[in-house]
C-alpha positions as a LaTeX table, in Angstrom:
\begin{tabular}{lrrr}
\hline
Residue & $x$ (\AA) & $y$ (\AA) & $z$ (\AA) \\
\hline
Met1 & $-56.37$ & 111.10 & 100.68 \\
Pro2 & $-58.74$ & 113.55 & 102.38 \\
Ser3 & $-62.14$ & 112.19 & 103.32 \\
Phe4 & $-65.18$ & 113.10 & 101.27 \\
Asp5 & $-68.16$ & 114.63 & 103.08 \\
Leu6 & $-71.25$ & 114.89 & 100.91 \\
Ser7 & $-72.85$ & 117.38 & 103.28 \\
Lys8 & $-70.12$ & 119.91 & 102.49 \\
Val9 & $-70.47$ & 119.92 & 98.70 \\
Gly10 & $-72.72$ & 122.13 & 96.65 \\
Glu11 & $-75.15$ & 121.31 & 93.88 \\
Ser12 & $-72.46$ & 119.56 & 91.83 \\
Val13 & $-68.90$ & 118.30 & 92.08 \\
Thr14 & $-66.22$ & 118.56 & 89.39 \\
Val15 & $-63.53$ & 115.91 & 89.27 \\
His16 & $-60.36$ & 116.57 & 87.27 \\
Leu17 & $-58.54$ & 113.49 & 85.98 \\
Pro18 & $-55.21$ & 113.48 & 84.18 \\
Lys19 & $-55.28$ & 112.19 & 80.60 \\
Thr20 & $-52.73$ & 109.60 & 81.64 \\
Asn21 & $-55.30$ & 107.84 & 83.82 \\
Ile22 & $-56.71$ & 104.70 & 82.26 \\
Leu23 & $-60.33$ & 103.72 & 82.73 \\
Asp24 & $-60.27$ & 99.96 & 83.06 \\
Gln25 & $-62.56$ & 97.39 & 84.70 \\
Glu26 & $-60.94$ & 97.97 & 88.11 \\
Ala27 & $-61.50$ & 101.73 & 87.84 \\
Ile28 & $-65.13$ & 101.25 & 86.84 \\
Gln29 & $-65.65$ & 99.03 & 89.90 \\
Lys30 & $-64.11$ & 101.71 & 92.12 \\
Phe31 & $-66.44$ & 104.38 & 90.69 \\
Ala32 & $-69.38$ & 102.06 & 91.42 \\
Glu33 & $-68.18$ & 101.75 & 95.04 \\
Tyr34 & $-67.96$ & 105.55 & 95.33 \\
Arg35 & $-71.46$ & 105.87 & 93.88 \\
Asn36 & $-72.81$ & 103.34 & 96.36 \\
Asp37 & $-71.12$ & 105.15 & 99.27 \\
Ile38 & $-72.72$ & 108.44 & 98.19 \\
Leu39 & $-76.15$ & 106.84 & 97.81 \\
Lys40 & $-75.83$ & 105.40 & 101.33 \\
Gln41 & $-75.11$ & 108.91 & 102.64 \\
Leu42 & $-78.16$ & 110.28 & 100.81 \\
Lys43 & $-80.54$ & 107.66 & 102.17 \\
Gly44 & $-83.19$ & 109.44 & 104.17 \\
Val45 & $-81.97$ & 112.94 & 103.23 \\
Ile46 & $-84.51$ & 115.32 & 101.76 \\
Arg47 & $-83.25$ & 118.44 & 100.00 \\
His48 & $-85.52$ & 121.33 & 99.07 \\
His49 & $-84.41$ & 123.65 & 96.29 \\
Gly50 & $-86.31$ & 126.75 & 95.44 \\
\hline
\end{tabular}
């Protein structure tokens, strides 16, 4: 799996998931881990839009 670098994404990110994927408790926990990793990367970063 390629690494994810938040500094190289734009204003938003689209994730495509096959309909065959099942969202279970394990998947929800993994999404929470991804969210936490992203928030750690954002800590101390200030973005100005305008």
